[in-house]
N, C-alpha and C positions, 0 to 999 in steps of 0.2 A: 508503877508498873513498866514503866521502859527502863528505869534504872536497875530491878531486879533481873530484867533479860538481859542487859548489858553484864552486869556480873556476872552471871550464870555460863554466859559464852567468854567472859575476859577468864575464868576458871577452867574452863576447858582448855582455850588456847595457851593458858600456861601448862597445864598438867601434859597437854600435846609436846610442848618445847621442855618441859622436864624429863619426859621418858626420853624422847629423842637422845638428849646432852647426856643421861644418866647410859643410855646404848653405846653410846660412842665413847664413855669413858669406857665401859667395861666390854670394850668389843676383842679383847686379847681373848676372854674367858668364854667369849662365845664363839668364836673361832673355832677354838680348843675343843667345845661342843660339839660344834658342826664337823672340823674333823675326826673326832670320832665315832661320828651316827654315820656317815658317809662310808662309802666302800674308797675314796680314793685320796689324794692328797689335796687338800683344799688350795694350801699354800703354793703348792707345786702348780697345780691346773690355773690357777688364776693369778700366777705371779707376773703378766704383764700390766696390773692395775695396782699391786701392792697391795693386797686386800688385808684390810683389817676390820672384821666382822662383818655383820650381816648386808651391811649399806653399800660395802664396796662390791660384796657378794651381786648383791639386787642388782647395782646398774652394773655391772661387769655381763651379767645377761642379758640386760637392755639393751649392748652396744657399746656403752658408753667405759673407752678399758682406762682412760688415760690415768694417770697416778692423780691429778686433780680431779678429778670427776666428783670422789665426795664431798669436798670440801664447796665446788661447785655448786654439788646441790645444798649443799647446807645454805650457800647466801643467796641462793636461788628462793628458797624455805622463809628465810628470815626477809628478805624482797617483800616477798608477795604478802607474808604475815604482816608488815610495815602498810604497805598497800593495801590490805582488803581492812584490816582494820580503819585508816583514814578516809577509805571510801564509805566504811561505815559510819564514824564520826562525821565524815561531810555532809552524808544521808541526814543524821539526824538534826545537825546545827542547820541545813540550809532551808527547812522547814516541809520540805519535800513528804514526810511522813505525817506532818498534820494535813496537810492537800489531803492525801492519798485516804488518811482519817477520815476525813468531811465528806469527800466526796463519795465515800463507803457507806458513810451515816446515810446519805442524800437517798440510797434507792429506797424506792417506796414499800411500806410493809413492814421495815423492819428485818428484813432479809438480809440486809445489807452487815448490821452488828454481828454475823455468826464467821464473817469475814475479816472481820476486825484483828484476832491473832495471827494472820498471815502479815498484816499489815505492819503489826509490832516487831514479826520476826524480819518483815524481808530486809530489812540491811544487816544483819548478822548470816542469811543467806550469802547476803553477796560475798561476805567477807569470806565465812570459810570456803565459796566455791573459787574465790583468788586466793586461799591459800594453800587449798589442795590441787591448784594446778601445773607444778612442780611433779606432783604426785600422777598425776593422769598424763602429763607430758613422757615419762618414763614408763609406766605401764602402756601407753599405744607403744611407743618404741620396741620394747618388749611383744607385744602381743604381734605387729608386722615384721618384728626379725622371725619370731616361729611361722607365719603363715608363709614368711619364703622360703625357710628351710622344708615346711612340708608339703610346699607346690614343686622345689627342684628335687627331695630325695627320689620320687618314684624312677625318675627320668636319668638321674645319675646312677641307682642299683640296674637298673635294666643296661645301661650302657658298661656298667664297669661286669656285670653280670655275661653279657654277650664277649667283652672283649677277654674275659679271663677264661673262657669258654672256647674262644679262638688260639688260647695258648699264652695268652701275656700276663701275668704277674699283677699282684693288686697293688704294686706300687706305678706299673708301668700305667695299668688302667689309671690310676687317678690322673697322672698323667697328661693322656689321653684327655679326658675329661676337662683339666684347666683350659685345654684349648678350645673347648666348645663355648654355647652360647651362657653358660654357670658361672664361667669369670666373671669374678671381680661380688659375685651373692654370698651372704654371709656362708652357705654352706660351702662353696670353694673355699672361702677364706679360710675354716673350721677344717675342710681338709689341709690347705696347704700349713697351717701350724702342726698339722699331726704330720705332715712329712719332715715339716724343722725339727719336731723332737727326735724322729728318725734318724735324721743327720747328725745331733746332737747325741748318739752314742746311746740314747732312751730304749728299752726294750719295747718290741712291739707291742705286747700286754698292756705295759703303762701307759705306753702313747694313744692306747685305743681306748683306757681308762680317762685316760685325760680330754680325751675328744669328747667323751658322752657326759665329764663334769662342766666343760664350756659350755656344754647347748642345752643340756638338763631340759633334751625331751622324749616322750616317752617312746615313739618310733625308732630315733638314736640310740636307746639305753639297749631296746631288744637287739637290735642290727650289731651292737658291739658284742653284745652276752653273746650273740650267736659268734659272732667272731673269734672273740676269745674262746668262747669252748671249742672252736675249729681248731685255732690256733695249740691249744694246752692238749688235744688228743691227734693231732697231726693228720686232722681231714683236710680233703681236697677243696680250695678253698672259692672253685667255680662254682659247684654244686649248694655251697652257702648259699651263695650270693645270688644264684637263681631261685632258692625257695626262699629266700629274705626280698627280693624283687615281686614276687609272684605275690607274697604276701601283703606284702605292701601296697600294691595293686589290690588286691582284694578288701583292705580295711578302706582304701580311699575311694571304692565304689560302692562299700558299703556305707561310709562316712556322705556319701553325695545322694545317694539314695534316703538317709535317713533327714537330710536336710531338706530334699525336695519333698517327702511326705508331711513335715514341720510347717510348710509354707503356710498351708489353710490355717493352721492356730495359728500362726505369727500373724497371718493379716488380720485376726479376729479384732486386736488390740489396738490399731490405728484405726478401723473401722468404727470400733463404742467409743472411742477417748476425742477420738477427731474431726468423725465426718457426723456422726450423730445428734454429740450437741447443737453442733451449726445447724443443722435439719429441725432441729427445737424449736431452735431461734429464731431460725426465719418461719417459722410457722404458727409456733406458738406463744414466739416473742409477746408481740403487739396485745394479745389477747391477756397474759399475764401480766401485762402493766398495767391495762387497764382494770383489771380485776383487784390488784396492789393498790390502785387508786382508790377505788370503789371504797374497799377494804378500813383503809385508812381514811377516808372523808366518815365514813358511818362511826368508825372506834373516833374520831376526836369528836364529832356530833354527838353521841351520847345515844346512836339508834341499835347501839345490844347492850 
């Protein structure tokens, strides 16, 4: 049984590694399809990381924008795979799994035998968790970056709308924002890259689309679409910014209300999963142990 489980998980790991290598080899085709499906020039939008395929773009969106980021990620995946397989092998060879099986079997009433599959799969669960560690780190970085941008966007929009209504241009308002507490945060860095695109001679519409392509967040995409439309139609930027600021503030309020309303439902799962089993074990555990022992005694003695 252990050999079959080991062969199964090794096959799964091999297939995952083969798919990753195949995707890296076909990165140019992947990039071409990405460019055709997007409204921006992906190669130009992600030029600071020299992207070749989905892996570089995924790491770029998470904030890892050096040219060596894909190779570092691949090296981390290989290292974590070796460590995970080594930990699983050590778990098997050390005899810890046999000790766990013997301990589980000793549970009275034969209840422990139902947990034997968990014991058999335990080393490979450890291996999978270690193998997925780099992916988890990158996903966590992406979520943190998105949270910081969405946190700073309402304040930035309010400042830009107020400064635009006071008579400043959009670029001058951005310069003032860089002097606030937003400086050094992801949103300010992206806006700074937008200004660098303008100074490099790129058109404003192309620079705005590159900004949206570098961030890829719904709120930024809506804002960029409104600014591009205002630029093409010659509308006043102050009114557009004020409308977008009010819209972003309203969406943030609705999101906060929805989160508050979902808290009672979310608290139900920790209560059911964590607290109720503990209460049952504390109150009914000794009685169940005595019942299992009594049942086992009658079964072995031929009482039934």
